[in-house]
Each structure stands twice: as C-alpha cells, then as structure tokens.
N, CA, C and O of each residue as an XYZ file, in Angstrom:
276
protein
N     -21.557    -20.058     30.790
C     -21.116    -18.816     31.484
C     -22.164    -18.388     32.494
O     -23.367    -18.433     32.236
N     -21.714    -18.009     33.549
C     -22.630    -17.540     34.588
C     -23.220    -16.116     34.255
O     -22.626    -15.374     33.473
N     -24.335    -15.769     34.829
C     -24.967    -14.492     34.599
C     -24.033    -13.432     35.052
O     -24.023    -12.404     34.374
N     -23.230    -13.503     36.101
C     -22.274    -12.540     36.598
C     -21.188    -12.361     35.520
O     -20.882    -11.224     35.160
N     -20.667    -13.324     35.055
C     -19.602    -13.292     33.994
C     -20.196    -12.581     32.671
O     -19.601    -11.705     32.044
N     -21.448    -13.094     32.356
C     -21.991    -12.368     31.158
C     -22.208    -10.727     31.298
O     -22.003     -9.937     30.376
N     -22.662    -10.369     32.623
C     -22.849     -8.986     32.848
C     -21.540     -8.293     32.799
O     -21.446     -7.172     32.300
N     -20.499     -8.944     33.316
C     -19.198     -8.249     33.447
C     -18.704     -8.107     31.967
O     -18.135     -7.058     31.666
N     -18.875     -9.068     31.035
C     -18.358     -8.979     29.602
C     -19.181     -7.881     28.897
O     -18.586     -7.105     28.149
N     -20.462     -7.768     29.078
C     -21.188     -6.773     28.511
C     -20.756     -5.419     28.959
O     -20.575     -4.501     28.159
N     -20.578     -5.294     30.347
C     -20.049     -4.007     30.895
C     -18.534     -3.581     30.212
O     -18.207     -2.411     30.010
N     -17.818     -4.573     29.949
C     -16.471     -4.428     29.502
C     -16.624     -3.986     27.924
O     -15.946     -3.073     27.453
N     -17.566     -4.713     27.175
C     -17.677     -4.285     25.911
C     -18.211     -2.981     25.630
O     -17.789     -2.345     24.664
N     -19.231     -2.464     26.500
C     -19.840     -1.178     26.439
C     -18.744     -0.185     26.786
O     -18.695      0.904     26.213
N     -17.865     -0.541     27.713
C     -16.679      0.569     28.174
C     -15.718      0.635     26.891
O     -15.200      1.696     26.542
N     -15.538     -0.461     26.279
C     -14.547     -0.433     25.135
C     -15.139      0.441     24.027
O     -14.447      1.290     23.465
N     -16.402      0.234     23.719
C     -17.052      1.072     22.762
C     -17.115      2.461     23.071
O     -17.010      3.272     22.151
N     -17.275      2.848     24.265
C     -17.294      4.272     24.721
C     -15.849      4.776     24.538
O     -15.664      5.885     24.036
N     -14.951      4.101     24.879
C     -13.510      4.536     24.771
C     -13.096      4.669     23.181
O     -12.400      5.614     22.809
N     -13.500      3.813     22.406
C     -13.295      3.850     20.965
C     -13.919      5.079     20.346
O     -13.355      5.849     19.568
N     -15.185      5.161     20.803
C     -15.914      6.379     20.175
C     -15.427      7.717     20.582
O     -15.580      8.682     19.834
N     -14.788      7.826     21.852
C     -14.259      8.937     22.219
C     -12.982      9.299     21.345
O     -12.636     10.468     21.177
N     -12.402      8.368     20.878
C     -11.116      8.576     20.015
C     -11.526      8.625     18.544
O     -10.677      8.459     17.668
N     -12.755      8.841     18.268
C     -13.354      9.050     17.023
C     -13.403      7.809     16.054
O     -13.488      7.974     14.837
N     -13.344      6.546     16.640
C     -13.749      5.362     15.999
C     -15.187      5.131     15.969
O     -15.908      5.520     16.888
N     -15.641      4.503     14.930
C     -17.149      4.105     14.963
C     -17.233      2.702     15.557
O     -16.901      1.697     14.928
N     -17.651      2.697     16.681
C     -17.780      1.327     17.313
C     -19.136      1.130     17.800
O     -19.838      2.070     18.173
N     -19.569     -0.275     17.799
C     -20.871     -0.611     18.275
C     -20.672     -1.881     19.153
O     -19.714     -2.640     19.002
N     -21.541     -2.033     19.978
C     -21.503     -3.270     20.938
C     -22.683     -4.240     20.391
O     -23.789     -3.772     20.123
N     -22.395     -5.575     20.246
C     -23.265     -6.574     20.010
C     -23.141     -7.601     21.025
O     -22.046     -8.103     21.276
N     -24.296     -7.966     21.671
C     -24.266     -8.945     22.623
C     -24.252    -10.352     22.201
O     -23.939    -11.285     22.940
N     -24.602    -10.453     20.989
C     -24.714    -11.946     20.402
C     -24.053    -12.050     19.113
O     -23.842    -10.992     18.519
N     -23.721    -13.053     18.622
C     -23.217    -13.296     17.210
C     -24.106    -12.790     16.168
O     -23.682    -12.140     15.212
N     -25.487    -13.117     16.365
C     -26.439    -12.656     15.402
C     -26.587    -11.189     15.269
O     -26.788    -10.622     14.195
N     -26.466    -10.554     16.523
C     -26.604     -8.951     16.655
C     -25.363     -8.416     15.867
O     -25.436     -7.461     15.095
N     -24.160     -9.152     16.143
C     -23.010     -8.472     15.402
C     -23.175     -8.615     13.872
O     -22.896     -7.681     13.120
N     -23.642     -9.826     13.420
C     -23.795    -10.040     12.069
C     -24.841     -9.144     11.423
O     -24.535     -8.641     10.341
N     -25.966     -8.892     11.914
C     -26.832     -7.831     11.582
C     -26.399     -6.457     11.614
O     -26.826     -5.684     10.755
N     -25.586     -6.056     12.522
C     -24.982     -4.830     12.586
C     -23.880     -4.614     11.362
O     -23.735     -3.541     10.777
N     -23.194     -5.717     11.103
C     -22.171     -5.582     10.072
C     -22.893     -5.473      8.752
O     -22.544     -4.652      7.904
N     -23.989     -6.378      8.568
C     -24.659     -6.402      7.236
C     -25.330     -5.060      6.989
O     -25.445     -4.639      5.838
N     -25.792     -4.352      8.078
C     -26.473     -3.105      7.929
C     -25.345     -2.043      7.363
O     -25.725     -1.024      6.786
N     -24.189     -2.270      7.517
C     -23.320     -1.307      7.089
C     -22.907     -1.346      5.694
O     -22.388     -0.395      5.108
N     -23.185     -2.612      5.129
C     -22.660     -2.919      3.727
C     -23.858     -2.825      2.667
O     -24.901     -3.455      2.838
N     -23.657     -2.061      1.646
C     -24.658     -1.894      0.584
C     -24.551     -2.921     -0.394
O     -23.501     -3.559     -0.462
N     -25.452     -3.153     -1.123
C     -25.512     -4.231     -2.147
C     -24.379     -4.043     -3.186
O     -23.833     -4.995     -3.745
N     -24.062     -2.725     -3.406
C     -22.947     -2.426     -4.377
C     -21.594     -2.260     -3.937
O     -20.718     -1.869     -4.707
N     -21.353     -2.577     -2.573
C     -20.049     -2.532     -1.959
C     -19.316     -3.998     -2.362
O     -19.825     -5.060     -2.723
N     -18.084     -3.660     -2.175
C     -17.052     -4.771     -2.472
C     -16.413     -5.138     -1.013
O     -15.866     -4.226     -0.394
N     -16.457     -6.209     -0.551
C     -15.928     -6.472      0.800
C     -14.836     -7.533      0.681
O     -14.996     -8.591      0.074
N     -13.606     -7.134      1.369
C     -12.462     -7.913      1.369
C     -12.341     -8.525      2.754
O     -12.492     -7.842      3.766
N     -12.047     -9.919      2.786
C     -11.921    -10.638      4.100
C     -10.727    -11.613      4.039
O     -10.837    -12.828      3.874
N      -9.610    -10.955      4.186
C      -8.437    -11.775      4.064
C      -8.095    -12.443      5.417
O      -7.595    -11.745      6.299
N      -8.329    -13.704      5.621
C      -8.072    -14.566      6.668
C      -8.500    -14.196      8.110
O      -7.825    -14.472      9.101
N      -9.710    -13.531      8.133
C     -10.205    -13.219      9.462
C     -10.895    -14.158     10.282
O     -12.002    -14.587      9.953
N     -10.276    -14.529     11.397
C     -10.917    -15.594     12.259
C     -12.376    -15.203     12.664
O     -13.346    -15.961     12.642
N     -12.364    -13.849     13.048
C     -13.713    -13.302     13.468
C     -14.818    -13.500     12.347
O     -15.929    -13.962     12.607
N     -14.429    -13.122     11.111
C     -15.534    -13.345     10.082
C     -15.825    -14.731      9.672
O     -16.839    -15.025      9.038
N     -14.881    -15.623     10.057
C     -15.060    -17.098      9.793
C     -16.065    -17.616     11.023
O     -16.993    -18.396     10.810
N     -15.783    -17.130     12.196
C     -16.584    -17.568     13.385
C     -18.078    -17.149     13.204
O     -19.046    -17.836     13.531
N     -18.109    -15.844     12.600
C     -19.543    -15.280     12.349
C     -20.175    -15.841     11.184
O     -21.334    -15.520     10.917
N     -19.496    -16.692     10.422
C     -19.940    -17.264      9.155
C     -20.433    -16.087      8.221
O     -21.481    -16.169      7.580
N     -19.623    -15.019      8.194
C     -19.971    -13.723      7.477
C     -20.040    -13.917      5.918
O     -20.930    -13.485      5.186
N     -18.972    -14.621      5.557
C     -18.816    -14.929      4.025
C     -20.090    -15.554      3.500
O     -20.574    -15.170      2.435
N     -20.642    -16.507      4.226
C     -21.985    -17.178      3.705
C     -23.096    -16.070      3.847
O     -23.908    -16.030      2.922
N     -23.234    -15.236      4.793
C     -24.120    -14.274      5.020
C     -24.089    -13.272      3.802
O     -25.130    -12.854      3.296
N     -22.921    -12.938      3.394
C     -22.652    -11.895      2.318
C     -23.036    -12.512      0.977
O     -23.566    -11.864      0.075
N     -22.768    -13.662      0.917
C     -23.177    -14.254     -0.371
C     -24.587    -14.617     -0.678
O     -24.921    -15.112     -1.754
N     -25.438    -14.345      0.340
C     -26.901    -14.581      0.162
C     -27.461    -13.491     -0.772
O     -28.657    -13.483     -1.065
C-alpha cells in the first residue's frame, strides 16, 4: 500500500470514529492489528466472559489465542 493510500485510510478511520462517538458509540482507531488487539484486551477484565461467535475480524486478529493466554 502506498503512503498516500495509507494516509487516506487513516483519515477515513479517524473520521468514522468521530462520527460514531458523536452518536454516543464508544469507538477507537487503531492503525495496526497489534494496536487493535491491545485496545481490545485493555477493555477486557480477567473475570469477564467473552463470546466470539463466528467473527472474521476476531479470527484475523487471532484474538481467541490472545484471550486464552
């Protein structure tokens, strides 16, 4: 991906977060997969139960493995 494409996608992502937050969603932007995983894990307490029914996103992030650690 070119630098221009990457900057465009970052701008779109930040714009989407701003719009979601304006509608009272709690949204965050993560530029990388690792940032996304860390942001997700930061929201989950050790005592929480997490359900992940067939999510392609959680599969691509390898989130199940991260949660099992």
